[in-house]
C-alpha positions in Angstrom: 0.0 0.0 0.0 1.3 3.4 -0.9 2.3 5.3 2.3 -0.4 7.8 3.3 2.1 10.5 4.4 3.7 10.5 1.0 0.3 10.8 -0.6 -0.3 14.0 1.4 3.0 15.5 0.2 1.9 14.7 -3.4 -1.5 16.3 -2.8 -0.1 19.6 -1.5 -1.7 22.5 -3.4 -3.8 20.1 -5.5 -7.5 19.5 -5.0 -8.6 16.1 -3.6 -11.9 16.3 -5.5 -12.4 17.1 -9.2 -16.0 17.8 -10.1 -16.6 16.0 -13.4 -17.0 18.0 -16.5 -20.4 16.7 -17.6 -21.7 18.0 -20.9 -23.6 19.5 -22.3 -24.3 22.2 -19.7 -24.8 19.9 -16.7 -21.4 21.0 -15.4 -22.4 24.7 -15.7 -20.8 27.7 -14.2 -23.1 27.6 -11.1 -22.0 24.1 -10.2 -18.3 24.7 -10.9 -18.5 27.9 -8.8 -20.2 26.1 -5.9 -17.5 23.4 -5.8 -14.6 25.8 -6.3 -15.8 27.9 -3.3 -15.3 24.8 -1.2 -11.6 24.6 -2.2 -12.1 21.7 -4.7 -11.8 21.9 -8.5 -15.0 23.1 -10.1 -15.1 22.3 -13.8 -17.3 23.6 -16.5 -18.1 21.7 -19.7 -17.2 23.2 -23.0 -19.2 20.8 -25.0 -21.8 22.6 -27.2 -21.3 25.7 -25.0 -21.8 28.1 -27.9 -25.2 26.6 -28.7 -26.1 26.7 -24.9 -25.0 30.3 -24.8 -27.1 31.5 -27.7 -30.1 29.7 -26.3 -29.6 31.5 -23.0 -29.5 34.7 -24.9 -32.5 33.7 -27.0 -34.4 33.2 -23.8 -33.6 36.8 -22.9 -30.8 36.1 -20.4 -33.5 36.3 -17.6 -31.1 36.4 -14.6 -28.6 38.7 -16.4 -25.7 36.2 -15.9 -24.7 36.2 -19.6 -24.5 40.0 -19.7 -22.4 40.0 -16.5 -20.0 37.6 -18.0 -19.7 39.5 -21.3 -19.0 42.7 -19.5 -15.8 41.1 -18.3 -14.7 40.1 -21.8 -11.4 41.8 -22.7 -12.4 42.6 -26.3 -15.5 44.8 -26.1 -16.2 45.1 -29.8 -16.4 41.3 -30.2 -18.6 41.0 -27.1 -20.9 43.7 -28.6 -21.1 41.9 -31.9 -22.1 38.6 -30.3 -24.6 40.3 -28.0 -26.3 42.2 -30.8 -26.4 39.1 -33.0 -28.0 36.6 -30.6 -29.7 38.5 -27.7 -33.5 38.5 -27.8 -34.9 41.2 -25.5 -37.6 39.6 -23.3 -36.9 36.2 -24.8 -38.3 34.3 -27.8 -41.9 33.4 -28.0 -42.7 30.1 -26.1 -43.5 28.1 -29.3 -40.7 29.6 -31.3 -37.7 27.3 -32.0 -34.3 28.3 -30.7 -31.9 29.8 -33.2 -29.2 27.6 -34.5 -25.9 28.4 -36.3 -24.2 26.6 -39.2 -22.4 23.4 -38.0 -18.7 23.6 -37.3 -16.2 22.6 -40.0 -12.5 22.7 -40.5 -12.7 26.4 -41.5 -15.4 28.3 -39.7 -16.8 31.7 -40.4 -15.4 34.5 -38.2 -18.8 34.9 -36.6 -18.8 31.3 -35.3 -15.2 31.5 -34.1 -16.0 34.7 -32.1 -19.1 33.0 -30.6 -16.9 30.1 -29.5 -14.3 32.4 -27.9 -17.0 34.5 -26.1 -19.1 31.6 -24.9 -16.2 29.7 -23.3 -14.9 32.9 -21.7 -18.3 33.7 -20.1 -18.7 30.2 -18.7 -15.3 30.2 -17.1 -15.4 33.8 -15.9 -18.8 33.3 -14.1 -17.4 30.1 -12.5 -14.5 32.1 -11.1 -16.6 34.9 -9.6 -16.7 35.5 -5.8 -13.9 33.2 -4.7 -10.1 32.9 -5.1 -9.8 29.2 -6.2 -9.0 27.8 -9.6 -11.6 26.3 -12.0 -11.2 24.0 -14.9 -12.8 23.3 -18.2 -13.5 19.9 -19.8 -13.5 19.2 -23.6 -14.0 16.0 -25.6 -11.2 15.2 -28.0 -13.8 13.9 -30.4 -15.3 17.4 -30.8 -12.2 18.7 -32.5 -13.3 21.5 -34.8 -13.9 23.9 -31.9 -10.9 23.1 -29.7 -8.6 26.1 -30.6 -11.0 29.0 -30.1 -12.7 27.3 -27.2 -9.4 27.0 -25.3 -8.4 30.5 -26.1 -11.7 31.9 -24.8 -11.3 29.8 -21.6 -7.7 31.1 -21.1 -8.8 34.7 -21.6 -11.0 34.0 -18.6 -8.1 32.6 -16.5 -9.0 29.0 -16.5 -6.7 27.0 -14.2 -7.1 23.5 -15.6 -7.9 21.9 -18.9 -9.2 18.3 -18.9 -9.8 16.2 -22.0 -10.8 12.7 -22.8 -12.8 10.7 -25.3 -9.7 10.3 -27.4 -5.9 10.7 -27.1 -5.2 14.5 -26.9 -1.5 14.3 -27.6 -1.2 17.8 -29.0 -3.3 19.8 -26.6 -0.3 20.6 -24.3 1.6 22.3 -27.1 -1.6 24.2 -28.1 -1.8 25.5 -24.5 1.8 26.6 -24.6 1.3 28.6 -27.8 -2.1 30.2 -26.9 -0.7 31.3 -23.5 1.6 33.7 -25.5 -1.0 34.5 -28.1 0.8 32.6 -30.8 -0.9 30.7 -33.7 -1.8 27.2 -32.9 -2.6 24.1 -35.0 -4.4 20.9 -34.1 -4.7 17.8 -36.3 -8.3 17.1 -37.5 -9.0 13.3 -37.8 -10.4 12.8 -41.3 -11.4 9.3 -42.3 -9.7 8.4 -45.6 -7.6 11.6 -45.9 -4.5 11.1 -48.0 -2.5 13.5 -45.8 -2.8 15.2 -42.4 -5.4 17.9 -42.1 -4.8 20.8 -39.7 -7.1 23.1 -37.8 -5.5 26.6 -37.4 -6.2 29.5 -35.2 -4.3 32.8 -34.7 -5.3 34.6 -31.6 -3.9 37.9 -32.9 -6.5 37.9 -35.7 -9.2 38.3 -33.0 -7.5 40.6 -30.5 -8.4 44.2 -29.8 -5.8 46.6 -28.4 -3.1 45.4 -26.0 -3.1 41.7 -25.5 -3.8 40.5 -21.9 -1.2 38.4 -20.1 -2.3 34.8 -20.0 -1.4 31.9 -17.7 -0.8 28.5 -19.2 -3.4 26.2 -17.5 -2.5 22.8 -16.1 -3.4 20.0 -18.4 -5.0 16.7 -17.1 -5.5 13.9 -19.6 -8.5 11.6 -19.0 -7.4 8.1 -19.8 -8.7 4.6 -19.3 -5.7 2.4 -19.2 -2.0 2.2 -18.2 -1.1 2.1 -21.9 -2.9 5.3 -22.6 -1.4 7.0 -19.5 2.1 6.1 -20.7 1.4 7.2 -24.2 0.2 10.6 -23.1 3.3 11.2 -21.0 5.8 10.0 -23.6 4.4 11.3 -26.8 2.6 14.5 -25.9 4.1 17.7 -27.5 4.2 19.5 -24.2 3.8 19.2 -20.4 1.1 16.9 -19.1 0.4 18.0 -15.5 -1.6 15.0 -14.4 -3.9 12.1 -15.3 -7.5 11.2 -14.6 -7.8 7.4 -14.7 -11.5 6.9 -15.6 -13.0 3.4 -15.4 -16.0 2.0 -17.2 -18.1 2.7 -14.0 -18.0 6.4 -14.8 -20.9 8.1 -16.6 -21.0 9.5 -20.1 -18.8 7.9 -22.8 -16.8 4.9 -21.6 -13.7 3.5 -23.3 -14.5 0.3 -25.2 -13.3 -2.9 -23.6 -9.8 -4.0 -24.6 -9.5 -7.2 -26.6 -12.2 -9.1 -28.5 -15.6 -7.3 -28.2 -17.9 -9.3 -25.9 -21.3 -8.4 -24.3 -23.2 -9.4 -21.3 -26.6 -11.2 -21.6 -28.2 -7.8 -21.4 -26.2 -6.5 -24.3 -23.7 -4.3 -22.4 -20.0 -4.3 -23.2 -18.1 -6.9 -21.1 -15.0 -5.6 -19.3 -12.4 -8.0 -18.1 -8.9 -8.3 -16.6 -7.3 -6.3 -19.5 -9.3 -3.3 -18.4 -8.0 -3.3 -14.9 -5.6 -0.6 -13.8 -2.1 -1.5 -12.6 -1.6 1.0 -9.8 2.1 0.2 -9.3 2.7 1.2 -13.0 0.5 4.2 -12.6 2.5 5.4 -9.5 5.8 4.8 -11.4 4.8 7.5 -13.9 5.4 10.0 -11.1 2.7 12.5 -12.0 -0.4 13.4 -10.0 -3.4 11.2 -10.8 -7.1 11.1 -9.8 -9.4 8.1 -10.0 -12.8 8.3 -11.5 -15.8 5.9 -11.6 -18.0 5.6 -8.4 -15.6 7.3 -6.0 -18.1 9.6 -4.3 -17.6 8.7 -0.7 -15.1 9.3 2.1 -14.2 5.6 2.1 -13.5 5.5 -1.6 -11.5 8.7 -1.5 -9.3 7.3 1.3 -9.0 4.1 -0.8 -7.8 6.2 -3.8 -5.3 8.1 -1.6 -3.9 4.9 -0.2 -3.3 3.7 -3.8 -1.2 6.8 -4.4 -3.8 9.0 -6.1 -3.9 12.7 -5.5 -7.7 12.4 -5.2 -10.8 11.5 -7.2 -13.0 12.8 -9.9 -16.8 12.8 -9.1 -19.5 13.3 -11.7 -22.8 11.6 -10.9 -23.1 12.8 -7.4 -22.7 16.4 -8.6 -25.0 15.8 -11.6 -28.1 15.5 -9.3 -27.1 18.3 -6.9 -29.2 21.5 -6.8 -26.6 23.6 -8.7 -26.1 21.4 -11.7 -27.6 22.3 -15.0 -29.7 19.1 -15.3 -33.4 20.1 -15.8 -35.0 20.1 -12.3 -37.9 17.9 -13.4 -35.5 15.3 -14.8 -33.4 15.6 -11.6 -36.5 15.0 -9.4 -37.6 12.0 -11.5 -34.3 10.2 -11.3 -33.9 11.0 -7.6 -37.4 9.5 -7.0 -36.3 6.4 -8.9 -33.3 6.2 -6.7 -35.4 6.5 -3.5 -37.7 3.8 -4.9 -34.7 1.5 -5.6 -35.7 1.4 -9.3 -32.9 3.4 -10.9 -31.1 1.6 -13.6 -28.1 2.5 -15.8 -27.4 0.7 -19.0 -24.1 0.9 -20.8 -25.4 1.2 -24.4 -22.8 0.1 -27.0 -24.8 1.7 -29.8 -26.3 5.0 -28.5 -23.4 7.3 -29.3 -22.4 8.2 -32.8 -18.8 8.2 -31.7 -18.8 4.4 -31.4 -17.9 4.6 -27.7 -20.2 2.9 -25.2 -22.5 5.4 -23.5 -24.1 5.0 -20.1 -27.8 5.8 -20.1 -30.3 6.2 -17.3 -33.4 4.1 -18.1 -36.3 6.6 -17.8 -39.7 6.9 -19.5 -40.2 9.7 -22.0 -36.6 9.9 -22.8 -34.6 8.4 -25.7 -33.8 5.4 -23.5 -37.4 4.3 -24.1 -37.5 2.3 -27.4 -40.9 3.8 -28.4 -39.7 7.3 -27.7 -36.6 6.7 -29.7 -38.4 5.2 -32.7 -40.9 8.0 -32.8 -38.2 10.7 -33.2 -37.6 11.9 -36.7 -33.9 11.7 -37.4 -32.5 15.3 -37.5 -28.9 16.4 -37.5 -28.6 20.2 -37.1 -26.0 20.7 -34.4 -23.4 18.2 -35.6 -20.8 18.2 -32.8 -20.2 14.5 -33.1 -20.0 14.4 -36.9 -17.2 12.4 -38.5 -15.1 14.2 -41.0 -14.3 12.1 -44.0 -12.5 12.6 -47.3 -14.3 13.0 -50.6 -11.8 12.3 -53.4 -12.0 14.2 -56.7 -13.7 12.7 -59.7 -10.6 10.9 -60.8 -10.3 9.2 -57.4 -6.5 9.6 -57.3 -4.0 11.9 -55.8 -4.5 14.3 -52.9 -7.3 16.4 -54.6 -10.6 16.4 -52.8 -12.5 17.9 -49.9 -13.8 17.1 -46.4 -17.3 15.9 -45.9 -19.1 15.4 -42.6 -21.5 12.6 -41.6 -23.1 11.3 -38.4 -24.5 7.8 -37.9 -27.5 9.4 -36.0 -28.5 11.6 -39.0 -31.2 10.5 -41.5 -30.2 7.0 -42.7 -30.5 7.9 -46.4 -28.2 10.9 -46.0 -25.6 8.8 -44.1 -25.6 6.1 -46.7 -25.2 8.7 -49.5 -22.0 9.9 -47.7 -20.5 6.4 -47.8 -21.8 5.1 -44.4 -23.3 1.7 -43.9 -26.9 1.3 -42.8 -25.9 -1.1 -40.1 -23.9 1.8 -38.5 -27.1 3.8 -37.9 -28.9 1.2 -35.9 -29.6 2.3 -32.4 -27.7 5.5 -32.8 -29.1 8.5 -30.9 -28.8 12.2 -31.5 -26.8 13.0 -28.4 -26.3 16.7 -29.4 -30.0 17.5 -29.3 -30.8 15.1 -26.4 -28.1 16.6 -24.1 -29.5 20.1 -24.7 -32.9 18.8 -23.8 -31.4 17.5 -20.6 -30.8 21.0 -19.4 -34.1 22.5 -20.4 -33.1 23.8 -23.8 -34.9 21.3 -26.0 -35.3 22.4 -29.6 -38.9 22.7 -30.7 -39.7 20.7 -33.9 -43.4 21.6 -34.2 -46.3 23.0 -32.3 -46.6 19.8 -30.3 -43.2 18.2 -30.3 -39.7 19.0 -29.0 -36.5 17.1 -28.7 -36.5 14.4 -26.0 -33.7 14.1 -23.3 -31.3 11.2 -22.8 -29.8 11.2 -19.3 -26.4 9.7 -18.7 -24.9 8.8 -15.3 -22.3 6.4 -13.8 -22.7 3.5 -11.5 -22.5 6.0 -8.6 -26.2 6.7 -9.2 -27.0 3.8 -6.8 -25.2 5.7 -4.0 -26.8 9.1 -4.5 -29.4 8.6 -1.7 -26.6 9.0 0.8 -26.5 12.7 0.2 -30.2 13.2 1.0 -31.0 14.2 4.5 -34.1 12.4 6.0 -37.3 13.6 4.5 -35.6 15.6 1.7 -35.4 14.9 -2.0 -32.6 17.3 -2.9 -29.1 18.1 -1.9 -26.3 20.6 -2.7 -22.8 20.3 -4.0 -21.6 21.3 -0.5 -23.4 18.2 0.8 -21.3 16.0 -1.5 -18.0 17.7 -0.7 -18.6 17.7 3.1 -19.5 14.0 3.2 -16.5 13.0 1.1 -14.1 14.9 3.3 -15.7 13.8 6.5 -12.9 11.3 7.2 -11.2 11.5 10.6 -8.1 10.0 9.2 
C-alpha cells in the first residue's frame, strides 16, 4: 500500500476532488463555482457551450448572468457583436424554435469563431466569480473543430485546468503553450480516408483588440482509461502533461470500449475484463499526480484512492443531481425518485453514441432510452458536434485532390448512406447533441406539439446518490457532496 504521508505530500496545493466536466451544460458555471468555493476543483463543460450560450441569450438572459460575463470580456467590440447578433430582449416566443448556427467545420466563419471564444470565456469567468480558487474546463477530444477558439476563450477568462478525454489528446499541451503567449496554434483534425494530415488553425492575434492581456498556461490533465494510454500521453505529448484522470467504465457518459475481443453481457452491455483493470504500481511509477474516476463519491473510496497513491478522485454523478447542476429540475427529481424507490437503472449502451464509444444511459420513461420514444423521433442532425469528418476524393479518385465531408450515424439514414456510411452503423444511434441540450431544459422545438427528448447519462455511482439526501428531503447541494466526502477523521 502506498504510504499515506507520501500521498499527502503529493497532494499539496492540489485538489482532492475534481468535479466531473459533464456535458452539455450539466457542469455549468453555477455548479463549478459552488465546488470551487469549497476549495475543490469546479469544472465547466465546453461541449456545445456556444449553442447553450445563444439559447440562454435567446431566452432573454433572464437572470442577467450572460450579460455579466460578457461585461468582463477583454475585447469589447467582439462582445458587442455577439450580443447584438444573438440576444433576444424579453426572450423568444414560447413556441418559437431556438436559433441555430451553421455546423462547425475545418474552417469556420469568423462569426462562429467569435461565438466560441466569447461563450467559453463567459462560462469560465462566471465560475470564477466570488472566490479565489482555480476552476477547470472539460473538452471532448472527439469534438475537434472547436478546440482552438474554445481553449483561447477559456484562457482569456483565466481557466486554471484543462481536462480532455474521449480520445488521445497528444497535441493539446503544445496548443496551450502557444495560446498562452497569443501565438498561432494548430491541431490535427482526424479525417477518415484523408491522404494527408489535415490541420485546424487559429491565430489569436486575428481576433485581439488593443493590447493583448497576459495569460497563464493552465495545467493539463488527460483523461485516460488504461495504463497504456497513460504512458502514451506522457511519452508522446508535445508539451507538459500535469496529471492524469484514470477513468474506469463505471463512470458516466462515454466509456472507453473494452480492450481485446468485443464481448457483451446477456443484457447487451460491453463486457469488461482483466485487461481493463488498472495496474496502480505502474501508474504510480509514472510520477505524476493522478485522480481516480468511476464511483468514488464517498469518504471511504476517497481514502482508498489516496492509499493507492492518487492525489484524489473525480466525481460526476453525485454532482449531476445536486441542486446547482444544469440538469433540468424535473428530470433531476424524476431520477432521484427512482433512486429512492430503488428502481434506478443505468445501461451501458454500446450503440447509442455516434462516436462508437459505449455510452451510459439512465433508463427513464419519455426519454430516448425508451425504445418507443426513440423510434418516434424523426432523425434530424442540425448541431453536428459528433459528426465524423471524411475525405471525398476528386472525380478521378486519385492523388490528394478532394475535400472534407461530414457525416453522423445518428443523422437520417439515407443521408448517411449517401455519404459512404453503412446502414448497419445507424442502428440504435441516438442524437446526443439534441438530447443533451434537452437534458438542461433547452430542447429544440420541432413543431407546435413536439420537442427534442432528453437522454440522461450517469455512472454506477447513481445507486449511491441517496446517501447525500437528509431524512425527508429529495434534494441536496454540491456542498453536501464535498462535506460528506471529506468527512474522514483519518
